N, C-alpha and C positions, 0 to 999 in steps of 0.2 A: 569767644562766644558772643552772641548778640543777646539783647534783652528785649522783652516785650514792651516795656515802657520805663520811664525814669523812676517809677515807684520802687522798682526792684533794687536800685542802687543807692537808696537814701541812707544817710547816716542814722545811727541810733537816735541822735538828738532830733534830727528832722522827722523821723518816724514818730517820736514821742510828741513833738509839737503838733503834728498833724492830728494825732489821736486826741490830744487835749482840746483841739478845736472842734472836731467832728463828734466826739462822744457825748458831750453835754447837749449838743443840738439834736442828736439822734434820740437821746433819752427824753428830752422835752417833747419831741414829736411823738414818741411812743406813749407818753403820759396822756396824750389826747385821744388815744384809742381805748375802746371800752375794756379790753382785756388787761391793760396796763394802768388803769385808773389809780391803783394803789401806790404808784410811784410818786403821787402828789405829796406824800408824807416825807419824802427824801429831798435833800438839797442837791438837786441834779446838777447844778452848776459846778459843784465840787467833785463830781465824778469825771475825772479827766485822764485816767490811766487804767491799765489792766488791774493794778493793785487796788484802785478805788472801787472797781466793780465788785470786789468781795463784800462790800457793805450792802449790796442789793440782794433781794431774794432771788432764788433760782426758779425758773420756769421748767418743770420737768415734763417729759412726754405724757406721763399719766395724767397730769393736770391739764395739759393741752387737750387731750382727748375728752376729758370731762367738760372743759369749757366749750368745746365744739358742739357738744350735745345740748348745752344750755343756750348757746348763741351760734347757730350754724351760719355759714359753713366753716369759718376759720376761728371761732371763739373770741372774736373781737381783737385779734392780734394783727390783723391786716388793715391796710389803708382803705380797703373796700373796692379798689379798682383791680381787676384781674382779667387776663385773657384765657387762662386755663384754670380748671379745678382738678387736682389730681388726688388719688387715693393711694396710701401706702399702708403697710401692715399696722393693725391696731383695732379698727381702722382709724387712720388719721388723714386729714385732708389738707392739702397745701395749694396755695395760689401760685400762678406762674404768669410771667409777662413776656410779650414778644420783643420787648426792647433789647437794645444792643447788649449781648453777653450778660443777661440778667442773673444767671446762676454762676458767673465767673469761671467758666471753663476755658475760655480762649487762652488765658495765660498758661494753663497746663498744656493745652494742645499745641501752642506755639513752642513750648519747651520740648515737645515730642517731635517737632519738625513739620507740623501741618501749616499749610499756607495756600495762597492762590495757585490754581492749577491742579490741586489735589482733588480726587474724588474719594470720599470717605464712606465706606460701608458701615453703617450704623446698626449694630446688632443688639442694641438695647431695646427693651420693649417700649412700644408707643401706646400701649393700652392701659389706661387708668394710672399706672405708675409714671413718674416724671423722667426717668433716666434717659429715654430716647430723645425727648424734647430738650432736655438739658444739654446733651452732647451736640445735638443738631444746632442749637442756639449758639454754642461756642464755635463750632466749625464754620458756620456761616459768618460769624463775626470776623473770622480770619480771611474771608473771601474764597473759601473752598466750597466745593459742591458735595451734596449728600445723596447716597443711595440709602433710602430709609428701609432697611432690610428687616428690622425686627428680629424675632427669635424663631428658631426651627427651620424646617424645610432645607436641610443642609445641601442637598443636591442642587436645588434652585439657587441657593446662596453662592455656591461655587461657580455655577454657570453664569450668574449675573456678574460676579466679580471679574470673570474672564471677558464677558461680552462688553461690559461698560468700561473696562480698563481701570478698575479700582486701584488706588495707590496707597490708601490708608484704611485702617480698621479701628472701630470703636466698639467695645463690648466687654464681656467677662473674659478673664485671662485665658481660660481653657478653650473657649469656643472657636477662636481663630485656628487653633491646631486642628480641630475637627474639620473646619472648612478646608484647610490646606491639604489634609490627608484625603479628603473626598475629591478635591481637585486632582491630586496625584492619581487616584483610582480612575478618574474620568479622562486622564490624559490631557488635562488643561494646565496651562502655564499662567500663574497669577503674578501680578506686578506689585503686590503689597510690600511696602518697604518700611512702614511705621505703624505702630499699634498703640492706642491709648486705652488703657484697661482700668476696670474697677469692679466693685461688687463681688469680689472673690479673692482668693489667695493667689498671688503670683509667686510660685515657688522658684527658687534659683535654677533648678533643672529645666523648668519650662522657659524661663527667660533665656537660658543658654540655647535651648532648642530653637527658639526664634532667631537668636543671634547667629546661629550656624546657618540659617537660611537667609541671612542678610536683612533681618527685620529688627529695627530698633523698637523695643517694647518698654513703655514706662507706665507707671500706675499713679492713680490719685486716690485720695480719701475724701469721700463725699457722702452726704445723706440727702434723703428726699426733701426734708424740711429746711435744710441749711444751704444746699448747693455745695460747691467745691470748698473744701477746708484746707487741704494740703496736697502737694504733688511732687513728683520727681523731676529732676533736671540734671543736666551735665555739670551744673555749678558745684554740686556737693553730693555726698552720700546721704541717704535718708530722705525725709520729706521736708519740703519747704512750706511754711505757712502761707496761705493766700493773703493778698493785700487787703481783702475786703472782710476779714474776720479778726476777732480777738479770741485767742484760745488760752484757757486756763486749765491746769491739771489740778484737780481738787480731791480732797478726801471723800471717798464714796459716801453718798447720802447727805453731804453737806455742800456748802459753797466755799469752803476754806481751802486755799491753795496749799499744796504739799511743798516741801522743800525741793529745790531744783534737783532734777535727776531721779526723784522718787516716782514710783508707780501710783497712778490714781485714776480718777474718772475724768473724762473729757467734758469740758464745759465751754460752749462756743457762743459768742455774741456776734451776730451778723450786722454789718454796717449797711443796712438796706432799709430805706425809708418806706418802701412798699410793704415790707414784712420784717420788721425789726425783731 
């Protein structure tokens, strides 16, 4: 197998050393933002690992929403420079940038086989919510082209996939099946061979249905405010954590990590200076 970059093959020691270097710098930068002013009371230079993060307070979505009402649009948690302002349920508002792979989707898309020469039918919404732009940003970072299809109008979706020569799909797990079945009804042959999905359950039976049609389907775990968190690859079963996040599993309602293997609440730190 091939790798997206050298970050994926680092040793545990190299990964820890990198985090020890970038985490204090990120937190010091975050402290300069209005929303994170309270971090001044902590010795941020000593926060150099995932375990150390447990000493810091947790920013919860409910608190983020309240902060955005006090200090719109992003509650003082953004660097202030943004190309997009998105809305997700809550409502919560998230910034976005046009810069290279800002939401970190290229790594996942590469693991699903996307690359130069592909034409990707992006069936995530482009309206208010960020999913459509998130996936497009990652697809373009890999040198592939995008058909910005959005949601709905299945007959037009099937026709466009045929006429343009679409080779890949991005969208919810079940909607590709709807497009393919509509294409069958219309007598159209589609050349979609890979699918990057999220935002819904990818059931084993549906994955097998795609496989039987020669389509490789892999899923990611992402959110509107964090971007990509984890993704599937041929390297292993289950989900692989993205290189741009630190993930902790904590006791619900706290920031206290649970013992390894125990069920808990997902707590994510994004290593993103624009929106830490």
